[in-house]
C-alpha positions as CSV (number, residue, x, y, z in Angstrom):
1,M,49.0,4.4,-5.4
2,T,48.3,1.0,-3.1
3,E,51.1,2.2,-0.9
4,L,50.0,5.9,-0.8
5,I,46.6,4.7,0.4
6,R,48.0,2.5,3.0
7,R,49.9,5.3,4.5
8,L,47.0,7.6,4.6
9,P,45.6,6.6,7.9
10,G,48.8,7.0,9.8
11,A,49.2,10.6,8.1
12,A,45.7,11.5,9.5
13,L,46.3,9.9,12.8
14,R,49.8,11.7,13.3
15,N,47.9,15.0,12.4
16,G,45.0,14.5,14.5
17,L,46.9,13.8,17.3
18,L,49.2,16.7,17.0
19,L,46.1,19.0,16.8
20,A,44.5,17.4,19.7
21,V,47.8,18.0,21.8
22,E,47.8,21.7,20.6
23,F,44.2,22.2,21.3
24,G,44.8,21.0,25.2
25,A,47.8,23.2,25.2
26,I,45.8,26.2,24.2
27,R,43.2,25.4,26.9
28,L,46.1,25.2,29.6
29,L,47.5,28.3,28.3
30,Q,44.5,30.4,28.9
31,G,45.0,33.7,30.6
32,P,48.6,35.1,31.4
33,E,49.3,32.9,34.4
34,G,49.2,29.5,32.5
35,A,52.2,27.0,33.0
36,W,53.9,28.3,29.8
37,I,57.3,26.2,30.0
38,P,56.3,22.8,30.9
39,V,53.1,23.0,28.5
40,L,55.1,24.3,25.4
41,L,58.1,21.5,26.3
42,A,55.5,18.9,26.2
43,V,54.0,20.2,23.0
44,F,57.5,20.2,21.5
45,I,58.3,16.4,22.5
46,V,55.0,15.3,21.1
47,G,55.7,17.3,17.9
48,A,59.0,15.8,17.6
49,A,57.7,12.3,18.6
50,V,54.8,12.5,15.8
51,P,56.9,11.8,12.9
52,H,58.1,8.5,14.6
53,G,57.7,5.5,12.2
54,T,58.6,7.5,9.2
55,D,62.0,8.2,7.7
56,A,61.8,11.9,8.9
57,E,65.3,13.3,9.7
58,F,66.3,15.5,12.5
59,V,65.2,18.9,10.9
60,A,61.8,17.6,9.7
61,R,60.9,16.5,13.2
62,T,62.3,20.0,14.5
63,V,60.4,21.9,12.1
64,V,57.2,20.0,13.0
65,A,57.8,20.4,16.8
66,L,58.3,24.2,16.3
67,L,54.9,24.6,14.1
68,A,53.2,22.8,17.1
69,V,54.8,25.2,19.5
70,G,53.9,27.9,17.4
71,I,50.1,26.8,16.9
72,A,49.9,26.4,20.6
73,V,51.3,30.1,21.4
74,A,49.4,31.6,18.6
75,G,46.2,29.8,19.4
76,G,46.4,30.5,23.0
77,N,46.8,34.4,22.3
78,T,43.8,34.1,19.6
79,W,41.7,32.3,22.1
80,D,42.2,35.2,24.7
81,R,41.7,38.0,22.6
82,H,38.4,36.4,21.0
83,T,36.9,35.6,24.5
84,L,37.7,39.3,25.5
85,H,36.2,40.8,22.5
86,D,33.2,38.4,22.8
87,R,32.4,38.6,26.6
88,G,35.1,40.9,28.2
89,R,34.0,43.4,30.6
90,E,35.8,46.9,31.2
91,E,36.7,47.6,34.7
92,R,39.0,50.0,36.3
93,A,42.2,48.6,38.3
94,V,44.4,49.9,40.7
95,V,48.3,49.4,40.7
96,V,48.7,47.7,44.2
97,E,52.6,46.8,44.0
98,R,55.5,48.1,41.9
99,T,58.6,46.3,41.6
100,T,61.7,46.5,39.6
101,G,64.6,44.3,39.1
102,E,67.9,44.4,40.8
103,D,69.4,45.3,37.6
104,G,67.1,48.6,37.3
105,S,65.0,47.1,34.5
106,A,61.6,48.4,33.8
107,P,59.1,48.2,36.8
108,A,56.5,45.6,36.7
109,L,53.0,46.1,38.3
110,R,50.4,44.0,39.9
111,L,46.8,45.2,39.4
112,R,43.7,44.8,41.3
113,T,40.2,45.6,39.9
114,E,37.9,47.8,42.1
115,A,35.6,44.8,42.3
116,G,38.4,43.3,44.4
117,R,39.9,40.7,41.6
118,D,43.8,40.3,41.6
119,L,45.1,40.2,38.0
120,P,47.6,37.5,37.6
121,G,51.0,38.4,35.9
122,P,53.0,41.7,36.3
123,V,52.2,44.3,33.8
124,A,55.2,46.3,32.1
125,S,54.4,49.7,32.6
126,D,55.7,52.7,34.6
127,L,52.9,53.8,36.8
128,P,53.1,54.7,40.6
129,V,51.0,52.7,43.2
130,G,47.5,53.8,43.5
131,A,47.3,54.8,39.7
132,R,44.0,53.5,38.0
133,L,43.9,52.3,34.4
134,T,41.2,50.6,32.6
135,V,41.5,46.7,32.0
136,T,39.2,44.4,30.1
137,V,38.7,40.9,32.3
138,D,36.6,37.7,31.5
139,P,34.1,37.4,34.1
140,G,34.3,33.5,33.7
141,G,37.9,32.9,33.2
142,P,41.5,34.1,33.5
143,A,42.0,36.1,30.5
144,W,42.4,39.9,31.0
145,S,44.3,42.7,29.1
146,V,45.2,46.3,29.5
147,G,42.9,48.7,27.9
148,G,39.6,48.8,26.4
149,R,38.1,45.7,24.7
150,P,39.9,44.5,21.8
151,D,38.8,44.3,18.2
152,R,37.9,40.9,16.7
153,P,41.1,38.9,16.6
154,R,40.9,38.2,12.5
155,W,44.4,38.4,11.8
156,P,45.7,36.4,14.7
157,A,43.3,33.8,13.8
158,V,44.5,33.8,10.2
159,G,48.0,33.5,11.4
160,T,47.1,30.5,13.7
161,G,45.1,29.0,10.7
162,A,48.0,29.3,8.4
163,L,50.3,27.6,10.9
164,I,48.0,24.9,11.1
165,L,47.6,24.3,7.3
166,L,51.5,24.3,7.0
167,Q,51.9,21.9,9.7
168,T,49.1,19.8,8.1
169,V,51.0,19.9,4.9
170,V,54.4,19.2,6.4
171,V,53.4,16.1,8.4
172,G,51.3,14.7,5.4
173,R,54.3,15.1,3.2
174,I,56.5,13.6,6.1
175,S,53.9,10.6,6.5
176,L,53.2,10.0,2.8
177,R,56.9,10.0,1.6
178,R,58.2,7.1,0.1
179,P,60.7,5.4,2.4
180,S,64.5,5.9,1.1
181,P,65.7,2.6,-0.5
């Protein structure tokens, strides 16, 4: 029992550090134009390093790292949908550019709202230049989506919460486990 109490602060610190890194990643990934690859790579590396000082093997470290990346992605999507639900404003947008890949893949569109705001990130849709469509934009941030205001993101929030709970259990189990003799 004394050994378990001695390991408890380390488990709380590991989990708190990982949650702080994930929250930072969620903030950095807001909107469709975030720096996805470097941010998620950093989250993966921190997730794999958090079990340092335990006898966690490769598989356990990889599971923690993948859960951390999953939480960052799910949390970012949930945050954007929640923002658009709460303060999103529906606007009309115009297709200003249409590009297709050299392999003849589906076209990607660049949009601009009638108010003159360029919307970052391509939209995978097959509309001609000059076509109009409804988008929902966050007036104070980078989040936007095609279509009307989204519903409250209950299920994405539940999924993100479930991933956080699973990660807390895994990190706690790794941190509180007795070392192998």
